[in-house]
All heavy atoms as an XYZ file, in Angstrom:
702
protein
N       0.847     -1.183      0.000
C       0.000      0.000      0.000
C       0.882      1.233      0.000
O       2.061      1.183      0.306
C      -0.994     -0.017      1.171
C      -0.370     -0.158      2.543
C      -0.037      0.958      3.283
C      -0.128     -1.411      3.079
C       0.523      0.834      4.537
C       0.421     -1.556      4.339
C       0.758     -0.435      5.071
N       0.307      2.360     -0.373
C       1.072      3.590     -0.501
C       1.084      4.428      0.765
O       0.400      4.128      1.748
N       1.870      5.494      0.761
C       2.005      6.360      1.934
C       0.786      7.265      2.146
O      -0.005      7.490      1.236
C       3.248      7.192      1.608
C       3.284      7.236      0.121
C       2.734      5.919     -0.346
N       0.680      7.793      3.368
C      -0.378      8.728      3.733
C      -0.302      9.978      2.853
O       0.781     10.465      2.541
C      -0.206      9.124      5.202
C      -1.335      9.978      5.702
O      -2.445      9.496      5.823
N      -1.046     11.233      5.998
N      -1.474     10.471      2.466
C      -1.527     11.704      1.693
C      -2.448     12.699      2.380
O      -3.433     12.332      3.018
C      -2.059     11.430      0.286
C      -1.103     10.630     -0.556
C      -1.533     10.613     -2.004
O      -2.272     11.483     -2.469
N      -1.080      9.619     -2.727
N      -2.090     13.971      2.242
C      -2.914     15.060      2.766
C      -2.945     16.150      1.715
O      -1.883     16.582      1.247
C      -2.318     15.594      4.075
C      -3.114     16.717      4.685
C      -2.488     17.197      5.974
C      -3.256     18.387      6.511
N      -2.596     18.968      7.666
N      -4.134     16.568      1.336
C      -4.317     17.612      0.318
C      -3.588     17.279     -0.983
O      -3.015     18.157     -1.630
C      -3.860     18.966      0.850
C      -4.657     19.428      2.057
O      -5.863     19.117      2.110
O      -4.073     20.073      2.950
N      -3.571     15.984     -1.349
C      -2.978     15.567     -2.611
C      -1.473     15.355     -2.588
O      -0.876     15.076     -3.615
N      -0.850     15.499     -1.429
C       0.598     15.326     -1.318
C       0.927     14.290     -0.241
O       0.212     14.181      0.753
C       1.285     16.652     -0.961
C       1.117     17.711     -2.000
C       0.100     18.654     -1.891
C       1.956     17.755     -3.109
C      -0.068     19.632     -2.861
C       1.786     18.727     -4.082
C       0.780     19.665     -3.963
N       2.024     13.570     -0.431
C       2.479     12.626      0.583
C       2.838     13.406      1.838
O       3.560     14.399      1.784
C       3.695     11.814      0.090
C       4.296     10.990      1.211
C       3.307     10.924     -1.072
N       2.289     12.979      2.977
C       2.591     13.624      4.255
C       2.597     12.562      5.353
O       1.550     12.118      5.809
C       1.576     14.708      4.576
C       1.904     15.466      5.861
O       2.914     15.123      6.521
O       1.157     16.390      6.211
N       3.782     12.153      5.749
C       3.950     11.197      6.838
C       4.678     11.856      8.012
O       5.202     11.179      8.879
C       4.743      9.983      6.363
C       4.055      9.179      5.285
C       4.836      7.958      4.877
O       6.018      8.089      4.500
O       4.270      6.861      4.934
N       4.655     13.174      8.051
C       5.463     13.926      9.018
C       5.115     13.632     10.476
O       5.997     13.680     11.332
C       5.351     15.425      8.748
O       4.008     15.863      8.857
N       3.853     13.355     10.782
C       3.492     13.130     12.185
C       3.233     11.653     12.498
O       2.814     11.315     13.590
C       2.257     13.965     12.586
C       1.028     13.525     11.801
C       2.516     15.445     12.430
C      -0.270     14.064     12.352
N       3.479     10.770     11.540
C       3.142      9.361     11.716
C       4.337      8.525     12.135
O       5.474      8.819     11.773
C       2.611      8.778     10.400
C       1.486      9.541      9.720
C       1.127      8.857      8.426
C       0.292      9.660     10.625
N       4.047      7.458     12.876
C       5.067      6.451     13.169
C       4.939      5.293     12.193
O       5.875      4.556     11.963
C       4.915      5.923     14.580
C       5.361      6.865     15.646
C       5.818      8.154     15.495
C       5.393      6.593     17.041
N       6.113      8.686     16.712
C       5.865      7.753     17.681
C       5.048      5.496     17.806
C       6.025      7.824     19.060
C       5.204      5.570     19.178
C       5.696      6.725     19.788
N       3.734      5.123     11.650
C       3.510      4.018     10.732
C       2.035      3.787     10.492
O       1.222      4.706     10.637
N       1.712      2.532     10.160
C       0.356      2.170      9.789
C      -0.098      0.950     10.579
O       0.653     -0.001     10.751
C       0.274      1.886      8.284
C       0.698      3.094      7.485
C       2.028      3.288      7.128
C      -0.224      4.069      7.147
C       2.425      4.413      6.435
C       0.166      5.202      6.449
C       1.492      5.369      6.092
O       1.881      6.494      5.422
N      -1.324      1.005     11.064
C      -1.912     -0.074     11.862
C      -2.944     -0.790     11.005
O      -3.805     -0.146     10.401
C      -2.572      0.530     13.093
C      -3.139     -0.456     14.065
C      -3.625      0.321     15.307
N      -4.142     -0.551     16.312
C      -5.430     -0.882     16.425
N      -6.312     -0.399     15.577
N      -5.818     -1.685     17.394
N      -2.867     -2.104     10.957
C      -3.795     -2.903     10.173
C      -4.731     -3.661     11.102
O      -4.281     -4.244     12.094
C      -3.038     -3.896      9.294
C      -2.266     -3.280      8.124
C      -0.944     -2.722      8.584
C      -2.049     -4.301      7.046
N      -6.031     -3.636     10.787
C      -7.037     -4.293     11.608
C      -8.078     -4.968     10.733
O      -8.392     -4.480      9.640
C      -7.772     -3.280     12.488
O      -6.885     -2.571     13.292
N      -8.631     -6.068     11.234
C      -9.809     -6.667     10.612
C     -11.015     -5.873     11.086
O     -11.123     -5.535     12.273
C      -9.980     -8.128     11.046
C      -9.009     -9.076     10.409
C      -8.037     -9.702     11.169
C      -9.080     -9.364      9.049
C      -7.145    -10.595     10.592
C      -8.192    -10.254      8.467
C      -7.226    -10.872      9.238
N     -11.930     -5.566     10.163
C     -13.159     -4.868     10.513
C     -14.358     -5.619      9.936
O     -14.216     -6.431      9.012
C     -13.167     -3.406     10.034
C     -13.018     -3.323      8.517
C     -12.082     -2.603     10.732
C     -13.230     -1.922      7.946
N     -15.551     -5.322     10.472
C     -16.775     -5.949      9.973
C     -17.494     -5.016      9.000
O     -16.970     -3.948      8.642
C     -17.673     -6.390     11.129
C     -18.236     -5.226     11.940
O     -18.152     -4.049     11.503
O     -18.773     -5.498     13.031
N     -18.701     -5.414      8.579
C     -19.492     -4.630      7.618
C     -19.771     -3.207      8.072
O     -19.945     -2.306      7.265
C     -20.844     -5.312      7.357
C     -20.733     -6.473      6.395
O     -19.761     -6.517      5.617
O     -21.620     -7.339      6.415
N     -19.843     -3.002      9.395
C     -20.140     -1.681      9.945
C     -18.886     -0.852     10.212
O     -18.980      0.272     10.689
C     -20.936     -1.833     11.239
S     -22.547     -2.598     10.989
N     -17.715     -1.418      9.947
C     -16.465     -0.705     10.197
C     -15.938     -0.872     11.604
O     -14.961     -0.229     11.977
N     -16.590     -1.730     12.392
C     -16.127     -1.972     13.761
C     -14.899     -2.869     13.743
O     -14.848     -3.859     13.010
C     -17.234     -2.623     14.589
N     -13.917     -2.516     14.551
C     -12.688     -3.304     14.606
C     -12.943     -4.627     15.317
O     -13.519     -4.664     16.398
C     -11.600     -2.530     15.339
C     -10.288     -3.277     15.371
C      -9.176     -2.506     16.030
O      -9.001     -1.318     15.697
O      -8.503     -3.090     16.879
N     -12.472     -5.716     14.697
C     -12.610     -7.045     15.281
C     -11.298     -7.517     15.906
O     -11.318     -8.188     16.924
C     -13.063     -8.048     14.218
C     -14.402     -7.741     13.553
C     -14.670     -8.730     12.431
C     -15.520     -7.747     14.572
N     -10.180     -7.180     15.276
C      -8.870     -7.598     15.795
C      -7.770     -6.814     15.096
O      -7.863     -6.533     13.907
C      -8.653     -9.093     15.573
N      -6.753     -6.461     15.857
C      -5.571     -5.841     15.254
C      -4.740     -6.932     14.596
O      -4.520     -7.994     15.171
C      -4.732     -5.117     16.304
C      -3.500     -4.464     15.703
C      -2.665     -3.694     16.714
O      -3.237     -3.078     17.623
O      -1.433     -3.724     16.574
N      -4.274     -6.653     13.390
C      -3.417     -7.591     12.666
C      -1.956     -7.315     12.988
O      -1.174     -8.210     13.266
C      -3.645     -7.484     11.143
C      -5.102     -7.803     10.806
C      -2.689     -8.392     10.394
C      -5.486     -7.460      9.386
N      -1.592     -6.043     12.944
C      -0.216     -5.662     13.213
C       0.053     -4.238     12.779
O      -0.862     -3.511     12.376
N       1.321     -3.847     12.882
C       1.732     -2.491     12.512
C       2.902     -2.553     11.545
O       3.722     -3.468     11.599
C       2.141     -1.697     13.753
C       0.981     -1.448     14.690
C       1.415     -0.702     15.927
C       0.218     -0.457     16.832
N       0.622      0.134     18.100
N       2.965     -1.557     10.668
C       4.057     -1.412      9.713
C       4.688     -0.053      9.976
O       4.004      0.970      9.925
C       3.556     -1.499      8.256
C       4.686     -1.266      7.277
C       2.870     -2.832      7.997
N       5.975     -0.047     10.289
C       6.665      1.210     10.590
C       6.834      2.062      9.334
O       7.001      1.543      8.224
C       8.030      0.916     11.201
N       6.810      3.369      9.534
C       7.044      4.322      8.450
C       8.472      4.153      7.942
O       9.402      3.969      8.716
C       6.828      5.745      8.971
C       7.196      6.822      7.970
C       6.905      8.201      8.516
C       7.920      8.620      9.549
N       7.792     10.048      9.911
N       8.633      4.228      6.633
C       9.962      4.179      6.023
C      10.440      5.607      5.785
O       9.767      6.395      5.128
C       9.914      3.448      4.686
C       9.681      1.958      4.815
C       9.576      1.272      3.481
N      10.726      1.579      2.642
C      10.787      1.302      1.353
N       9.777      0.737      0.740
N      11.858      1.596      0.651
N      11.595      5.925      6.323
C      12.141      7.266      6.131
C      13.036      7.360      4.895
O      13.301      8.447      4.395
C      12.935      7.695      7.363
C      12.027      7.944      8.549
O      10.913      8.453      8.342
O      12.426      7.624      9.680
N      13.531      6.209      4.435
C      14.423      6.231      3.273
C      14.029      5.126      2.325
O      13.785      4.002      2.769
C      15.880      6.050      3.705
C      16.828      6.268      2.556
C      17.222      7.550      2.221
C      17.289      5.210      1.801
C      18.059      7.768      1.150
C      18.125      5.427      0.725
C      18.508      6.703      0.404
O      19.333      6.929     -0.667
N      13.968      5.382      1.052
C      14.094      6.702      0.435
C      12.869      7.556      0.744
O      11.801      7.012      1.026
C      14.197      6.401     -1.056
C      13.491      5.093     -1.233
C      13.710      4.334      0.052
N      13.037      8.870      0.703
C      11.913      9.755      1.014
C      10.727      9.500      0.072
O      10.919      9.241     -1.111
C      12.467     11.160      0.785
C      13.945     11.008      0.763
C      14.237      9.598      0.342
N       9.532      9.551      0.618
C       8.325      9.385     -0.192
C       7.974     10.728     -0.811
O       7.504     11.629     -0.136
C       7.179      8.877      0.674
N       8.228     10.869     -2.094
C       7.941     12.140     -2.761
C       6.723     12.045     -3.672
O       6.251     13.036     -4.168
C       9.164     12.650     -3.554
C       9.636     11.588     -4.543
C      10.275     13.056     -2.613
C      10.730     12.050     -5.480
N       6.263     10.831     -3.902
C       5.043     10.648     -4.671
C       4.356      9.375     -4.185
O       4.904      8.650     -3.357
C       5.336     10.567     -6.167
S       6.289      9.119     -6.637
N       3.186      9.112     -4.692
C       2.441      7.939     -4.228
C       3.011      6.677     -4.873
O       2.893      6.461     -6.070
C       0.968      8.090     -4.560
S       0.013      6.732     -3.870
N       3.660      5.878     -4.062
C       4.195      4.586     -4.486
C       3.283      3.516     -3.902
O       3.345      3.244     -2.703
C       5.630      4.424     -3.970
C       6.213      3.055     -4.267
O       5.528      2.227     -4.904
O       7.357      2.816     -3.858
N       2.409      2.901     -4.716
C       1.430      1.957     -4.181
C       2.054      0.678     -3.623
O       1.363     -0.127     -3.012
C       0.534      1.651     -5.383
C       1.377      1.939     -6.568
C       2.296      3.064     -6.158
N       3.352      0.497     -3.801
C       4.027     -0.688     -3.280
C       5.071     -0.344     -2.218
O       5.947     -1.146     -1.904
C       4.662     -1.457     -4.429
C       3.618     -1.974     -5.416
C       4.221     -2.714     -6.580
O       5.439     -2.961     -6.586
O       3.454     -3.048     -7.502
N       4.972      0.832     -1.629
C       5.955      1.254     -0.619
C       5.891      0.392      0.641
O       6.901      0.122      1.261
C       5.742      2.722     -0.265
C       6.780      3.280      0.702
C       6.699      4.780      0.779
N       7.666      5.343      1.692
C       8.913      5.682      1.374
N       9.339      5.512      0.134
N       9.725      6.205      2.273
N       4.701     -0.017      1.024
C       4.507     -0.805      2.239
C       3.795     -2.113      1.923
O       2.996     -2.187      0.982
C       3.673     -0.020      3.255
C       4.326      1.261      3.708
C       3.924      2.488      3.197
C       5.353      1.247      4.638
C       4.527      3.669      3.604
C       5.968      2.421      5.047
C       5.556      3.622      4.527
O       6.156      4.784      4.931
N       4.074     -3.125      2.742
C       3.363     -4.392      2.601
C       3.329     -5.094      3.961
O       4.094     -4.752      4.870
C       4.032     -5.294      1.566
O       5.340     -5.625      1.974
N       2.433     -6.059      4.062
C       2.291     -6.836      5.291
C       1.790     -8.216      4.908
O       0.775     -8.334      4.226
C       1.294     -6.156      6.235
C       1.250     -6.761      7.611
C       2.093     -6.277      8.603
C       0.402     -7.806      7.910
C       2.066     -6.822      9.869
C       0.368     -8.361      9.177
C       1.208     -7.867     10.163
N       2.507     -9.260      5.318
C       2.097    -10.627      5.008
C       1.007    -11.110      5.940
O       1.023    -10.822      7.135
N       0.056    -11.827      5.392
C      -1.059    -12.336      6.193
C      -0.972    -13.845      6.423
O      -1.900    -14.433      6.978
C      -2.391    -12.003      5.519
C      -2.718    -10.515      5.437
C      -3.975    -10.296      4.623
C      -2.885     -9.944      6.830
N       0.134    -14.462      6.011
C       0.289    -15.896      6.209
C       0.232    -16.221      7.697
O       0.922    -15.609      8.505
C       1.623    -16.394      5.635
C       1.791    -16.165      4.158
C       2.320    -14.784      3.818
O       2.787    -14.056      4.726
O       2.237    -14.401      2.647
N      -0.602    -17.175      8.059
C      -0.706    -17.596      9.447
C      -1.509    -16.676     10.349
O      -1.627    -16.930     11.542
N      -2.073    -15.591      9.805
C      -2.890    -14.674     10.608
C      -4.336    -15.166     10.576
O      -4.945    -15.217      9.502
C      -2.808    -13.223     10.075
C      -3.742    -12.307     10.846
C      -1.384    -12.712     10.117
N      -4.906    -15.553     11.717
C      -6.295    -16.030     11.710
C      -7.277    -14.891     11.456
O      -7.132    -13.804     12.005
C      -6.478    -16.606     13.107
C      -5.463    -15.914     13.956
C      -4.310    -15.571     13.055
N      -8.253    -15.149     10.596
C      -9.260    -14.148     10.288
C     -10.461    -14.354     11.207
O     -11.036    -15.437     11.237
C      -9.690    -14.243      8.823
C     -10.637    -13.150      8.411
S     -10.925    -13.042      6.626
C     -11.701    -14.597      6.294
N     -10.839    -13.342     11.985
C     -11.979    -13.504     12.892
C     -13.300    -13.627     12.132
O     -13.447    -13.097     11.031
C     -11.952    -12.233     13.744
C     -11.159    -11.248     12.978
C     -10.233    -12.022     12.084
N     -14.234    -14.319     12.748
C     -15.571    -14.439     12.166
C     -16.171    -13.054     11.978
O     -16.025    -12.183     12.829
C     -16.465    -15.276     13.086
N     -16.807    -12.845     10.841
C     -17.460    -11.573     10.566
C     -16.567    -10.550      9.888
O     -17.034     -9.475      9.522
N     -15.288    -10.856      9.725
C     -14.374     -9.903      9.076
C     -14.714     -9.786      7.597
O     -14.863    -10.798      6.908
C     -12.931    -10.342      9.252
N     -14.854     -8.553      7.123
C     -15.165     -8.321      5.714
C     -14.125     -7.451      5.030
O     -14.149     -7.303      3.815
C     -16.542     -7.646      5.561
O     -16.537     -6.414      6.275
C     -17.659     -8.553      6.074
N     -13.217     -6.856      5.818
C     -12.209     -5.972      5.237
C     -11.025     -5.823      6.192
O     -11.116     -6.157      7.376
C     -12.807     -4.593      4.945
N      -9.939     -5.321      5.634
C      -8.775     -4.918      6.418
C      -8.708     -3.405      6.343
O      -8.810     -2.827      5.253
C      -7.478     -5.540      5.871
C      -7.511     -7.052      6.066
C      -6.253     -4.924      6.546
C      -6.349     -7.767      5.416
N      -8.565     -2.770      7.495
C      -8.441     -1.317      7.539
C      -6.982     -0.954      7.787
O      -6.342     -1.503      8.679
C      -9.312     -0.730      8.637
C      -9.304      0.787      8.653
C     -10.290      1.307      9.668
O      -9.963      1.390     10.841
N     -11.491      1.639      9.219
N      -6.478     -0.034      6.988
C      -5.117      0.484      7.137
C      -5.244      1.924      7.608
O      -5.813      2.766      6.906
C      -4.346      0.427      5.802
C      -4.337     -1.001      5.264
C      -2.935      0.970      5.973
C      -3.878     -1.118      3.824
N      -4.737      2.197      8.819
C      -4.897      3.532      9.409
C      -3.563      4.032      9.950
O      -2.839      3.290     10.606
C      -5.920      3.501     10.528
N      -3.207      5.288      9.688
C      -1.989      5.858     10.257
C      -2.042      5.867     11.779
O      -3.118      6.020     12.369
C      -1.968      7.289      9.714
C      -2.843      7.262      8.514
C      -3.894      6.246      8.816
N      -0.872      5.705     12.422
C      -0.818      5.767     13.888
C       0.447      6.492     14.339
O       1.418      6.624     13.598
C      -0.877      4.366     14.513
C       0.445      3.646     14.547
C       1.269      3.740     15.676
C       0.892      2.907     13.478
C       2.502      3.096     15.704
C       2.116      2.265     13.502
C       2.918      2.354     14.619
O       4.136      1.733     14.647
N       0.386      6.968     15.579
C       1.547      7.548     16.269
C       1.336      7.276     17.744
O       0.371      7.755     18.341
C       1.653      9.050     16.023
C       2.846      9.669     16.741
C       2.982     11.152     16.433
C       4.213     11.707     17.120
N       4.421     13.110     16.780
N       2.211      6.484     18.334
C       2.055      6.103     19.736
C       0.762      5.343     19.929
O       0.473      4.397     19.207
N      -0.053      5.780     20.888
C      -1.343      5.147     21.136
C      -2.467      5.750     20.301
O      -3.596      5.301     20.371
C      -1.711      5.256     22.619
C      -0.798      4.422     23.476
O      -0.305      3.385     23.047
N      -0.541      4.868     24.693
N      -2.159      6.799     19.534
C      -3.160      7.452     18.692
C      -3.209      6.758     17.339
O      -2.199      6.359     16.790
C      -2.791      8.914     18.482
C      -3.639      9.592     17.456
C      -4.826     10.213     17.672
C      -3.378      9.700     16.042
N      -5.321     10.709     16.487
C      -4.440     10.406     15.473
C      -2.351      9.273     15.215
C      -4.525     10.690     14.117
C      -2.428      9.549     13.860
C      -3.500     10.258     13.328
N      -4.415      6.603     16.815
C      -4.582      6.135     15.442
C      -5.752      6.858     14.820
O      -6.689      7.270     15.512
C      -4.792      4.630     15.369
C      -6.125      4.171     15.875
C      -6.295      2.659     15.702
N      -7.455      2.198     16.403
C      -8.654      2.040     15.848
N      -8.831      2.321     14.571
N      -9.665      1.614     16.559
N      -5.676      7.014     13.526
C      -6.768      7.649     12.794
C      -7.995      6.752     12.869
O      -7.892      5.550     12.621
C      -6.360      7.853     11.337
C      -7.370      8.529     10.422
C      -7.513      9.995     10.818
C      -6.918      8.435      8.977
N      -9.123      7.313     13.271
C     -10.366      6.549     13.260
C     -10.851      6.498     11.827
O     -11.210      7.512     11.256
C     -11.415      7.190     14.173
C     -11.048      7.212     15.651
C     -12.126      7.929     16.447
C     -10.834      5.804     16.171
N     -10.818      5.348     11.274
C     -11.094      5.188      9.853
C      -9.780      4.909      9.166
O      -8.808      4.489      9.785
N      -9.741      5.122      7.915
C      -8.551      4.816      7.132
C      -8.989      4.254      5.804
O     -10.120      4.450      5.372
N      -8.121      3.521      5.182
C      -8.447      2.873      3.911
C      -8.894      1.453      4.205
O      -8.209      0.721      4.915
C      -7.224      2.873      2.967
C      -7.520      2.085      1.704
C      -6.819      4.295      2.631
N     -10.038      1.068      3.664
C     -10.555     -0.281      3.860
C     -10.362     -1.099      2.587
O     -10.728     -0.658      1.497
C     -12.042     -0.245      4.223
C     -12.291      0.495      5.511
O     -11.413      0.611      6.353
N     -13.491      1.014      5.666
N      -9.802     -2.293      2.761
C      -9.565     -3.209      1.644
C     -10.468     -4.416      1.854
O     -10.313     -5.136      2.861
C      -8.079     -3.639      1.586
C      -7.855     -4.585      0.421
C      -7.171     -2.416      1.501
N     -11.395     -4.632      0.948
C     -12.339     -5.751      1.082
C     -11.629     -7.098      1.020
O     -10.643     -7.261      0.304
C     -13.394     -5.695     -0.023
O     -14.175     -4.531      0.097
N     -12.177     -8.051      1.772
C     -11.637     -9.407      1.804
C     -12.510    -10.341      0.969
O     -13.723    -10.198      0.924
C     -11.633     -9.941      3.238
C     -10.682     -9.266      4.213
C     -10.940     -9.786      5.618
C      -9.250     -9.533      3.808
N     -11.864    -11.323      0.370
C     -12.563    -12.400     -0.298
C     -12.004    -13.691      0.265
O     -10.801    -13.940      0.180
C     -12.351    -12.355     -1.831
C     -13.031    -13.546     -2.497
C     -12.847    -11.051     -2.404
N     -12.864    -14.486      0.891
C     -12.448    -15.757      1.479
C     -12.745    -16.862      0.473
O     -13.890    -17.147      0.172
C     -13.196    -15.991      2.795
C     -12.677    -17.195      3.543
O     -11.765    -17.881      3.036
O     -13.176    -17.461      4.643
N     -11.691    -17.469     -0.052
C     -11.851    -18.520     -1.060
C     -12.047    -19.894     -0.440
O     -12.144    -20.875     -1.141
C     -10.649    -18.546     -1.994
C     -10.574    -17.342     -2.887
C      -9.612    -16.374     -2.682
C     -11.483    -17.155     -3.928
C      -9.531    -15.253     -3.501
C     -11.412    -16.051     -4.741
C     -10.450    -15.096     -4.536
N     -12.085    -19.981      0.882
C     -12.201    -21.292      1.532
C     -13.549    -21.488      2.157
O     -14.211    -20.662      2.591
C     -11.101    -21.456      2.602
C      -9.741    -21.376      2.009
C      -8.976    -20.238      2.104
C      -9.225    -22.461      1.311
C      -7.713    -20.161      1.549
C      -7.962    -22.398      0.747
C      -7.217    -21.247      0.860
O      -5.977    -21.175      0.303
């Protein structure tokens, strides 16, 4: 996934990274998946959709999960909301 943007420009100045969570149809968090630290090098000067990644191998999906939410965080603060990526369960 790509870096945080504000007003059309990459802006990760106040972030420590990104928090990934399973959410349900209503956007309620079901479980935290993990965190991805912000990359300082090379500098993010444009939207690189492959700048960050997180493997889901071995991560159990909770019942009712319909999407993964990616939200910027700093310390104990996280953006309420974020980008939601729909899940498709092939099993």
